[in-house]
PAKOL-569238 format. One line per 8 residues: number of its first residue (from 1); their letters; for each residue x, y, z of N, C-alpha, C. Coordinates in Angstrom, 2 decimals, m for minus. Atoms other than C-alpha are relative to their C-alpha. Example, Ala and Ser with C-alpha at 12.3 -4.5 7.8 and 13.67 -1.06 7.14 Angstrom:
<recs>
1> as> 0.89 m1.19 0.00 12.30 m4.50 7.80 0.90 1.20 0.00 | m0.82 m1.19 m0.06 13.67 m1.06 7.14 m0.77 1.09 0.73
</recs>
This chain:
<recs>
1> mnegdyre> 1.40 m0.06 m0.42 13.78 43.72 m22.96 m0.19 1.15 0.97 | 0.31 m1.08 m0.91 12.30 46.78 m21.29 m0.65 m0.56 1.26 | 0.56 0.45 m1.26 11.23 46.51 m17.68 m1.49 m0.25 m0.13 | 1.44 0.15 0.16 7.63 46.93 m18.75 m0.40 m1.21 m0.82 | 0.30 1.17 0.83 7.91 43.93 m21.09 0.04 m1.30 0.79 | m0.17 1.22 m0.78 8.61 41.46 m18.28 m1.35 m0.63 0.31 | 1.20 0.75 m0.34 5.99 38.77 m17.84 0.33 m1.04 1.04 | m0.21 0.96 m1.07 5.80 36.77 m14.64 m0.21 m1.42 m0.53
9> mnvlaldt> 0.14 1.39 0.42 6.33 33.04 m15.19 m0.84 m0.75 1.02 | 0.87 0.79 m0.85 3.40 31.17 m13.69 0.17 m1.47 m0.36 | m0.42 1.38 0.25 4.40 27.54 m13.32 m0.85 m0.98 0.81 | 0.58 1.15 m0.68 2.53 24.36 m12.50 1.03 m1.11 m0.02 | m1.03 1.04 m0.09 4.96 21.71 m11.26 m0.60 m1.27 0.60 | 0.56 1.29 m0.40 4.18 18.01 m10.85 1.11 m1.00 0.25 | m0.89 1.15 m0.20 6.04 15.06 m9.35 m0.83 m1.18 0.48 | 0.71 1.23 m0.33 4.27 11.71 m9.44 0.91 m1.21 m0.26
17> snrplsva> m0.94 1.03 0.44 7.42 9.71 m10.11 0.17 m1.14 1.00 | m0.10 1.05 m1.02 7.28 7.73 m6.85 m1.23 0.04 0.89 | 1.18 0.09 m0.86 4.95 7.03 m3.95 m0.56 1.36 0.39 | 0.57 m1.31 m0.31 4.63 10.67 m2.85 m0.59 0.66 m1.24 | 0.62 m0.81 1.05 2.39 12.91 m4.92 0.21 1.46 0.38 | m0.34 m1.38 m0.33 3.61 16.51 m5.06 m0.38 0.92 m1.15 | 0.43 m1.00 0.99 2.13 19.52 m6.86 0.30 1.38 0.57 | m0.26 m1.38 m0.43 3.14 23.19 m6.71 m0.43 0.96 m1.09
25> vmaddqvl> 0.29 m1.11 0.90 1.93 26.41 m8.28 0.93 1.14 0.40 | m1.03 m0.99 m0.29 4.63 29.07 m8.56 m0.13 1.20 m0.91 | m0.17 m1.21 0.80 5.07 32.63 m9.77 1.47 0.36 0.10 | m1.46 m0.09 m0.05 8.74 32.84 m10.71 0.50 m0.92 1.12 | m0.52 0.88 m1.05 10.56 31.56 m7.60 m0.86 0.00 1.26 | 0.90 m0.03 m1.15 7.65 32.24 m5.25 m1.01 m1.14 m0.07 | 0.97 1.09 m0.06 5.59 29.22 m4.20 m1.33 0.57 0.47 | 1.32 m0.53 m0.33 1.93 30.28 m4.27 m0.84 m1.02 0.76
33> atttvtvn> 0.74 1.07 m0.65 0.49 26.92 m3.23 0.69 m1.32 m0.31 | m0.64 1.30 0.25 1.86 23.41 m2.80 m0.58 m1.05 0.93 | 0.45 1.14 m0.79 0.82 19.99 m1.54 0.90 m1.19 m0.32 | m0.72 1.26 0.16 2.87 16.85 m0.98 m0.64 m1.02 0.92 | 0.65 1.07 m0.75 1.12 13.66 0.10 0.92 m1.21 m0.04 | m1.03 1.04 m0.03 3.48 10.92 1.25 m0.54 m1.40 0.20 | 0.57 1.34 m0.12 1.09 8.04 1.90 m0.36 m0.51 m1.38 | 0.35 0.57 1.28 0.15 5.63 m0.86 m1.24 0.67 m0.56
41> qkhaaqll> 1.09 m0.73 0.63 m2.07 7.47 m3.28 m0.35 m0.65 m1.33 | 0.39 0.33 1.36 m4.06 6.66 m6.37 0.23 1.26 m0.83 | m0.39 m1.24 0.65 m2.21 9.30 m8.36 m0.96 0.39 m1.12 | 0.88 m0.30 1.13 m4.53 9.02 m11.37 m1.28 0.66 0.47 | 1.25 m0.55 m0.51 m7.57 9.82 m9.24 0.21 1.31 0.74 | m0.23 m1.15 m0.88 m5.97 12.46 m7.00 0.64 1.19 m0.69 | m0.83 m1.07 0.56 m3.77 14.50 m9.33 m0.82 1.20 m0.46 | 0.76 m1.14 0.53 m6.34 16.63 m11.17 m0.75 0.77 1.08
49> piieelmh> 0.64 m0.77 m1.07 m8.41 17.50 m8.06 0.99 0.84 0.81 | m1.00 m0.78 m0.73 m5.22 18.59 m6.28 0.45 1.20 m0.82 | m0.37 m1.13 0.86 m4.19 20.73 m9.26 m1.07 1.08 0.05 | 1.10 m0.97 m0.01 m7.62 22.38 m9.32 m0.05 0.75 1.33 | 0.04 m0.63 m1.32 m7.52 23.04 m5.57 1.14 1.01 0.16 | m1.14 m0.90 m0.15 m4.04 24.58 m5.68 m0.10 1.21 m0.92 | 0.20 m1.13 0.90 m4.85 26.73 m8.71 m0.99 0.99 0.62 | 0.99 m0.86 m0.66 m7.89 28.04 m6.82 0.64 0.75 1.17
57> takltprd> m0.68 m0.63 m1.13 m5.77 28.72 m3.73 0.93 1.11 m0.47 | m0.94 m0.98 0.54 m3.22 30.58 m5.87 m0.69 1.13 m0.76 | 0.80 m1.01 0.72 m6.03 32.59 m7.50 0.46 0.13 m1.46 | m0.38 0.04 1.41 m4.91 31.55 m10.98 m0.98 m0.88 m0.76 | 0.75 0.87 0.90 m6.83 30.12 m13.91 1.00 m0.75 m0.88 | m0.92 0.71 0.90 m5.33 27.58 m16.32 0.62 0.92 m1.05 | m0.51 m0.90 1.04 m4.96 30.37 m18.89 1.08 0.94 0.52 | m1.07 m0.84 m0.56 m2.66 32.23 m16.49 1.35 m0.71 m0.01
65> ltrvvvad> m1.25 0.76 m0.04 m0.06 29.45 m16.68 0.85 0.29 m1.24 | m0.93 m0.17 1.13 3.02 29.95 m18.84 0.86 m1.23 m0.22 | m0.86 1.17 0.14 4.82 26.67 m18.19 m0.48 m1.10 0.95 | 0.23 1.15 m0.87 4.19 23.18 m16.82 1.30 m0.80 0.04 | m1.25 0.73 m0.22 7.15 21.32 m15.34 m0.34 m1.32 0.68 | 0.32 1.32 m0.54 7.08 17.60 m14.61 1.28 m0.79 0.25 | m1.09 0.95 m0.25 9.47 15.14 m12.99 m0.16 m1.15 m0.99 | 0.17 0.94 1.12 10.13 12.88 m15.98 0.76 m1.30 0.18
73> gpgsytgl> m0.64 1.28 m0.26 12.02 10.04 m14.33 1.43 0.16 0.47 | 0.62 1.32 m0.09 13.37 7.76 m13.32 m0.99 m0.09 1.15 | 0.97 0.21 m1.06 10.77 6.29 m11.00 m0.98 m1.09 m0.36 | 1.06 0.96 0.24 7.56 4.30 m10.99 m0.53 0.13 m1.42 | 0.54 m0.05 1.37 6.37 3.35 m14.48 m1.38 0.65 m0.01 | 1.36 m0.53 m0.02 2.75 4.07 m13.58 m0.01 1.46 0.39 | m0.04 m1.38 m0.44 3.52 7.26 m11.70 0.53 0.93 m1.06 | m0.58 m0.83 1.05 5.70 8.63 m14.48 m0.98 0.21 m1.15
81> rigvttak> 0.96 m0.13 1.10 3.07 7.91 m17.12 m1.11 0.97 0.36 | 1.08 m0.89 m0.43 0.40 9.69 m15.10 0.46 1.46 m0.03 | m0.49 m1.38 m0.06 2.50 12.80 m14.48 0.32 0.56 m1.37 | m0.40 m0.49 1.32 3.94 13.08 m17.98 m1.21 0.17 m0.91 | 1.20 m0.12 0.83 0.60 12.43 m19.69 m0.81 1.23 0.39 | 0.73 m1.19 m0.46 m1.09 15.08 m17.54 0.70 1.27 m0.44 | m0.76 m1.20 0.38 1.68 17.60 m18.20 m0.09 0.25 m1.50 | 0.09 m0.15 1.46 1.62 16.94 m21.96 m1.38 0.50 m0.41
89> tlastlni> 1.37 m0.41 0.34 m2.16 17.30 m22.09 m0.22 1.47 0.32 | 0.16 m1.40 m0.38 m2.07 20.61 m20.22 0.80 0.91 m0.93 | m0.83 m0.83 0.87 0.80 21.98 m22.31 m0.60 0.13 m1.39 | 0.59 m0.02 1.33 m0.91 21.03 m25.55 m1.31 0.77 m0.02 | 1.32 m0.65 m0.05 m4.39 22.19 m24.55 0.11 1.50 0.22 | m0.14 m1.41 m0.35 m3.23 25.50 m23.09 1.02 0.72 m0.87 | m1.05 m0.57 0.87 m0.46 26.03 m25.67 1.06 0.72 0.83 | m1.04 m0.56 m0.87 2.15 26.60 m22.96 1.23 m0.90 m0.04
97> elvgvssl> m1.27 0.72 0.04 5.73 25.45 m22.44 m0.03 m1.23 0.91 | m0.14 1.23 m0.76 6.58 21.97 m21.18 1.48 m0.26 0.26 | m1.38 0.29 m0.38 9.77 21.10 m19.29 0.03 m1.27 0.84 | m0.22 1.18 m0.81 10.99 17.79 m17.91 1.22 0.17 0.89 | m1.09 m0.11 m0.98 13.20 17.60 m14.81 0.28 m1.39 0.57 | m0.37 1.28 m0.60 15.11 14.60 m13.46 m0.59 m0.13 1.40 | 0.53 0.26 m1.34 13.34 13.08 m10.46 1.11 m0.06 1.04 | m1.15 0.09 m0.90 16.76 12.45 m8.93 0.58 1.37 0.29
105> aaiaanvt> m0.55 m1.34 m0.18 18.03 15.98 m9.51 m0.87 0.84 0.91 | 0.91 m0.79 m0.83 14.92 17.43 m7.86 0.21 m0.29 1.48 | m0.29 0.33 m1.39 15.75 15.57 m4.65 1.39 0.49 0.39 | m1.34 m0.52 m0.28 19.44 16.46 m4.88 m0.05 1.49 0.31 | 0.12 m1.44 m0.20 18.33 20.10 m4.99 m0.43 0.37 1.41 | 0.31 m0.28 m1.40 17.15 19.77 m1.38 1.24 0.39 0.78 | m1.28 m0.37 m0.63 20.83 20.13 m0.47 0.49 1.30 m0.64 | m0.37 m1.32 0.52 22.06 23.72 m0.82 1.45 0.38 0.26
113> tdqqlvtv> m1.40 m0.32 m0.29 25.66 23.58 0.44 0.81 0.02 m1.29 | m0.71 m0.14 1.28 27.81 24.87 m2.42 1.16 m0.99 m0.10 | m1.04 0.97 0.34 30.15 22.31 m4.03 m0.18 m1.36 0.67 | 0.25 1.30 m0.63 28.63 19.48 m1.99 m0.33 m1.05 m1.05 | 0.31 1.14 0.86 28.57 16.11 m3.75 m1.23 m0.71 0.57 | 1.25 0.63 m0.43 25.11 14.48 m3.60 m0.33 m1.16 m0.93 | 0.50 1.15 0.77 23.98 11.03 m4.71 m1.44 m0.26 0.41 | 1.38 0.38 m0.26 20.29 10.19 m5.02 m0.23 m1.35 m0.65
121> lfdgrndn> 0.26 1.32 0.58 19.21 6.60 m5.48 m1.40 m0.48 0.35 | 1.27 0.69 m0.18 15.93 4.76 m5.92 0.26 m1.49 m0.13 | m0.17 1.46 0.06 15.72 1.02 m5.29 m0.58 m0.53 m1.31 | 0.44 0.57 1.28 15.55 m0.72 m8.68 m0.19 m1.49 0.05 | 0.19 1.43 m0.23 15.21 m4.23 m7.21 1.19 m0.82 m0.52 | m1.08 0.91 0.39 17.57 m7.18 m7.60 1.39 0.61 0.20 | m1.25 m0.67 m0.35 20.33 m5.08 m6.00 0.47 0.98 m1.08 | m0.27 m1.09 0.94 20.12 m2.49 m8.78 m0.64 1.27 0.54
129> vfagvyri> 0.56 m1.29 m0.41 19.40 1.20 m8.30 m0.11 0.92 m1.22 | m0.01 m1.16 0.87 18.38 4.22 m10.29 0.77 1.06 0.77 | m0.84 m0.92 m0.77 21.02 6.76 m9.34 0.57 1.10 m0.88 | m0.71 m1.11 0.62 22.53 10.10 m10.22 0.90 0.63 1.04 | m0.94 m0.68 m0.91 25.49 11.94 m8.71 0.14 1.44 m0.47 | 0.02 m1.43 0.33 25.48 15.74 m8.58 0.94 0.78 0.90 | m0.69 m0.98 m0.82 27.54 18.65 m7.36 m0.87 1.24 0.06 | 0.83 m1.19 m0.16 25.65 21.61 m5.94 0.82 1.23 m0.33
137> vdqqpvav> m0.68 m1.22 0.44 26.73 24.80 m7.72 m1.03 1.11 m0.07 | 0.96 m1.10 m0.04 24.90 28.03 m6.89 m1.43 m0.52 0.16 | 1.29 0.61 m0.34 22.01 25.94 m5.49 m0.63 m0.77 m1.15 | 0.48 0.82 1.11 21.70 23.99 m8.74 0.77 m1.32 m0.01 | m0.71 1.28 0.11 22.50 20.25 m9.00 0.57 m0.19 m1.40 | m0.68 0.20 1.28 25.05 19.72 m11.76 0.47 m1.45 m0.06 | m0.28 1.43 0.08 25.44 16.14 m12.96 1.50 m0.27 m0.05 | m1.37 0.50 0.01 28.77 14.48 m12.14 0.02 m1.40 m0.63
145> iadqhiaf> 0.24 1.30 0.63 27.57 10.98 m13.03 m1.46 m0.01 m0.44 | 1.35 m0.11 0.56 24.51 10.87 m15.30 m0.96 m1.00 0.65 | 1.04 0.91 m0.48 21.23 9.33 m14.12 0.08 m1.32 m0.77 | m0.08 1.30 0.66 21.31 5.62 m14.82 m0.57 m1.09 0.88 | 0.40 1.23 m0.69 20.03 2.18 m13.87 1.26 m0.84 0.09 | m1.34 0.56 m0.19 23.06 0.47 m12.36 m0.01 m0.97 1.17 | m0.19 0.89 m1.14 24.09 m2.41 m10.12 0.55 0.81 1.17 | m0.42 m0.80 m1.15 24.50 m1.02 m6.61 1.49 m0.11 0.25
153> edllqklv> m1.44 0.16 m0.24 28.00 m2.48 m6.27 0.82 0.83 m0.98 | m0.71 m0.84 0.97 29.04 m0.67 m9.45 m0.08 1.47 0.39 | 0.14 m1.38 m0.48 27.65 2.59 m8.09 0.95 0.25 1.17 | m0.91 m0.14 m1.15 29.59 2.03 m4.86 1.43 0.25 m0.46 | m1.37 m0.16 0.48 32.84 1.70 m6.78 0.21 1.38 m0.62 | m0.10 m1.35 0.57 32.13 4.94 m8.64 0.11 1.04 1.11 | m0.05 m0.95 m1.12 31.54 6.74 m5.33 1.34 m0.09 0.72 | m1.32 0.17 m0.63 34.71 5.28 m3.81 1.06 0.72 m0.82
161> aldekvvv> m1.00 m0.61 0.88 36.67 6.50 m6.84 m0.03 1.53 0.07 | 0.08 m1.46 m0.10 35.40 10.07 m6.34 0.79 0.52 1.20 | m0.88 m0.28 m1.14 37.19 10.04 m2.96 m0.29 1.35 0.66 | 0.37 m1.19 m0.77 35.25 12.82 m1.25 m1.32 m0.25 0.70 | 1.24 0.15 m0.75 32.39 13.29 1.16 m1.20 0.12 m0.94 | 1.18 m0.02 0.85 29.03 12.55 m0.44 m1.25 m0.20 0.85 | 1.32 0.15 m0.62 25.51 13.10 0.85 m0.79 m0.98 m0.86 | 0.78 1.00 0.74 23.38 10.10 m0.11 m1.45 0.08 0.45
169> lgdldnfq> 1.43 m0.14 m0.27 19.60 10.55 m0.35 m0.77 m1.06 m0.77 | 0.86 0.92 0.73 16.72 8.35 m1.44 m0.32 m1.25 0.79 | 0.38 1.27 m0.62 15.92 4.70 m0.75 1.24 m0.69 0.56 | m1.25 0.49 m0.58 18.69 3.76 1.66 m0.15 m1.28 0.82 | 0.21 1.10 m0.94 17.11 0.94 3.68 0.84 m1.23 m0.32 | m0.71 1.22 0.38 18.74 m1.87 1.71 1.48 0.22 m0.31 | m1.35 m0.31 0.49 22.01 m0.08 1.02 0.89 0.73 1.01 | m0.78 m0.88 m0.87 23.10 2.04 3.98 1.18 m0.71 0.64
177> drlvqqlg> m1.10 0.71 m0.65 25.21 m0.63 5.69 1.21 m0.09 m0.92 | m1.12 0.12 0.94 27.31 m1.15 2.56 0.60 1.35 m0.34 | m0.52 m1.35 0.21 27.59 2.59 2.00 0.97 0.38 1.11 | m0.86 m0.30 m1.14 29.04 2.97 5.49 1.30 m0.80 m0.08 | m1.18 0.86 0.07 31.40 0.02 5.01 0.99 0.46 m1.07 | m0.87 m0.34 1.13 32.74 1.19 1.65 0.49 1.45 0.03 | m0.35 m1.43 0.06 32.72 4.98 2.07 0.55 0.52 1.32 | m0.51 m0.45 m1.29 33.48 5.28 5.78 m0.42 1.43 0.31
185> dhfvalpa> 0.29 m1.39 m0.37 33.74 8.92 6.84 m0.45 0.84 m1.19 | 0.45 m0.75 1.17 33.00 10.02 3.27 m1.51 m0.11 m0.21 | 1.45 0.16 0.11 29.39 8.83 3.66 m0.68 0.96 0.96 | 0.74 m0.98 m0.81 27.08 11.60 4.89 m1.48 m0.33 m0.09 | 1.43 0.30 m0.06 23.56 10.64 6.01 m0.75 1.21 0.54 | 0.87 m1.08 m0.47 20.76 13.16 6.49 m1.35 m0.60 0.39 | 1.33 0.50 m0.35 17.30 12.74 8.07 m0.86 m0.26 m1.24 | 0.81 0.44 1.14 14.69 11.13 5.82 m0.73 1.14 m0.69
193> vwsltsaa> 0.74 m1.11 0.60 12.90 14.44 5.25 0.77 0.64 m1.16 | m0.81 m0.56 1.09 15.80 15.52 3.01 m0.20 m0.76 m1.30 | 0.22 0.81 1.19 14.85 12.73 0.60 m1.42 0.14 m0.54 | 1.40 m0.15 0.39 11.26 13.92 0.26 m0.13 0.73 m1.33 | 0.33 m0.64 1.27 9.96 14.75 m3.20 m0.63 1.36 0.24 | 0.56 m1.35 m0.10 9.12 18.44 m3.68 m0.27 0.55 m1.38 | 0.34 m0.59 1.29 7.23 19.77 m6.68 0.53 1.42 m0.11 | m0.57 m1.35 0.04 8.49 23.21 m5.70 1.44 m0.03 m0.51
201> qvgrlgqa> m1.36 0.14 0.53 12.05 22.01 m6.36 m0.05 m0.34 m1.49 | 0.17 0.31 1.42 10.89 20.50 m9.66 m0.28 1.28 m0.78 | 0.34 m1.26 0.68 9.38 23.86 m10.59 1.16 0.97 m0.04 | m1.16 m0.92 m0.04 12.45 25.83 m9.49 1.04 m0.40 m1.04 | m0.99 0.46 0.98 14.80 23.68 m11.56 m0.53 0.17 m1.42 | 0.58 m0.06 1.33 12.41 23.65 m14.49 m0.08 1.39 m0.59 | 0.02 m1.37 0.51 12.32 27.43 m14.74 1.32 0.38 m0.66 | m1.32 m0.31 0.55 16.03 27.40 m15.60 0.33 m0.83 m1.23
209> lppvtdvd> m0.25 0.90 1.12 15.71 24.78 m18.35 m0.81 0.41 m1.23 | 0.76 m0.31 1.22 14.63 25.18 m21.98 m1.19 m0.94 m0.14 | 1.16 0.88 0.21 11.18 23.84 m22.90 0.27 m1.01 m1.10 | m0.13 1.00 1.06 10.83 20.74 m25.03 m0.48 0.60 m1.31 | 0.35 m0.54 1.32 10.56 21.41 m28.75 m1.19 m0.72 m0.62 | 1.11 0.78 0.56 7.99 18.69 m29.47 m0.75 m0.66 1.15 | 0.76 0.51 m1.14 5.36 18.13 m26.79 m0.47 m1.43 m0.25 | 0.53 1.33 0.30 3.89 15.09 m28.54 1.05 m1.10 0.14
217> afvprylr> m1.08 1.00 m0.03 7.27 13.33 m28.65 0.61 m0.17 1.39 | m0.57 0.03 m1.34 8.04 13.94 m24.97 m0.41 m1.29 0.72 | 0.28 1.27 m0.69 8.31 10.67 m23.00 0.77 m0.04 1.33 | m0.75 0.16 m1.25 9.35 9.65 m19.48 1.36 m0.62 m0.24 | m1.33 0.63 0.03 12.97 8.69 m18.84 m0.03 m1.17 0.98 | 0.11 1.17 m0.87 12.36 5.21 m17.48 1.38 m0.53 0.40 | m1.37 0.48 m0.20 16.07 4.25 m17.79 0.11 m1.52 0.12 | m0.04 1.46 m0.06 15.09 0.58 m17.73 m1.18 m0.56 m0.77
225> ltkaeadw> 1.07 0.69 0.71 13.08 m1.74 m19.95 m0.83 m0.83 0.96 | 0.80 0.98 m0.70 10.14 m3.62 m18.53 0.37 m1.38 m0.53 | m0.30 1.36 0.46 10.45 m7.40 m18.78 m0.66 m0.27 m1.35 | 0.70 0.23 1.26 7.85 m7.43 m21.56 0.73 0.68 m1.16 | m0.72 m0.72 1.05 9.80 m4.79 m23.52 1.32 m0.69 m0.33 | m1.27 0.68 0.24 13.08 m6.63 m23.05 m0.21 m1.28 m0.79 | 0.30 1.23 0.73 11.51 m9.89 m24.21 m0.35 0.29 m1.45 | 0.39 m0.36 1.37 10.01 m8.15 m27.26 1.23 0.36 m0.82
233> qkqhpeed> m1.20 m0.39 0.74 13.37 m6.66 m28.22 0.85 m1.21 m0.36 | m0.75 1.21 0.33 15.00 m10.08 m28.01 m0.59 m0.70 m1.22 | 0.68 0.67 1.10 12.39 m11.36 m30.44 0.00 0.83 m1.28 | 0.01 m0.90 1.15 12.71 m8.32 m32.76 1.30 0.80 m0.04 | m1.30 m0.71 m0.05 16.44 m7.47 m32.87 0.21 0.97 m1.14 | m0.18 m0.86 1.17 16.05 m5.79 m36.25 m0.71 1.33 0.14 | 0.78 m1.22 m0.17 13.69 m3.11 m34.93 0.83 1.09 0.67 | m0.61 m1.11 m0.71 14.80 0.37 m33.87 m0.61 0.09 1.39
241> hndyvekv> 0.48 m0.09 m1.36 14.53 0.86 m30.13 0.28 1.38 0.57 | m0.19 m1.30 m0.63 14.09 4.00 m28.08 1.28 m0.01 0.83 | m1.29 m0.05 m0.67 17.38 5.16 m26.58 m0.09 0.58 1.40 | 0.09 m0.60 m1.32 15.99 6.49 m23.32 m0.09 m1.05 1.10 | m0.04 1.03 m1.03 16.11 3.14 m21.54 1.23 m0.84 m0.20 | m1.09 0.94 0.13 18.88 0.73 m20.80 m0.27 m1.19 0.90 | 0.24 1.22 m0.75 18.91 m2.81 m19.51 1.27 m0.38 0.75 | m1.13 0.44 m0.81 21.15 m3.97 m16.67 m0.17 m1.49 0.30
</recs>
């Protein structure tokens, strides 16, 4: 490609996977405008107005966008549906690229120390968690243990087996005491701000990933069946089931 052929990648990044609502507009790795709201929000009502405001601040029109990147899970069922549906609609309407990024990886990317092991976990209730384990390589989180819905005690055993210092981010309130007991000096805690969702991180990671090949078929990675879905599958064992969720 000749230097004159280069086209700046204008990216809209969204993360509505949990309570915070985060949106960023980027030109390559430069953040033009971003907002993260950490109080409880009605994501469905707030998302589009925030997108419009940030696009205006960045002096871009929708037609200037080349890619939309969305945190595709795990996380809140409602939040994920809102973010993914909005991203799919924009990608389809504007005929631009769509990329999904792990909600856990985006938080792990807040840590930049090379070769550092990072675990991110979201409380999945009933002493289960959504968790992923990553190693930071050239400021990119590389999966060591894939994102999954797992019993917390099972995750603990996996971390003990790794036998090295690990930064743990995310929902720690119900788990920190056991992390300290089991991991000892290998457990590294950081201030809560390190666990904050950042659409800018979602956008940064998404620029390095290939776009989805079928926008219509793109779905959130819930990693867990709802009770209604699990009950339906029990009643219809002969049906094919989507492979992007698992039941613990």
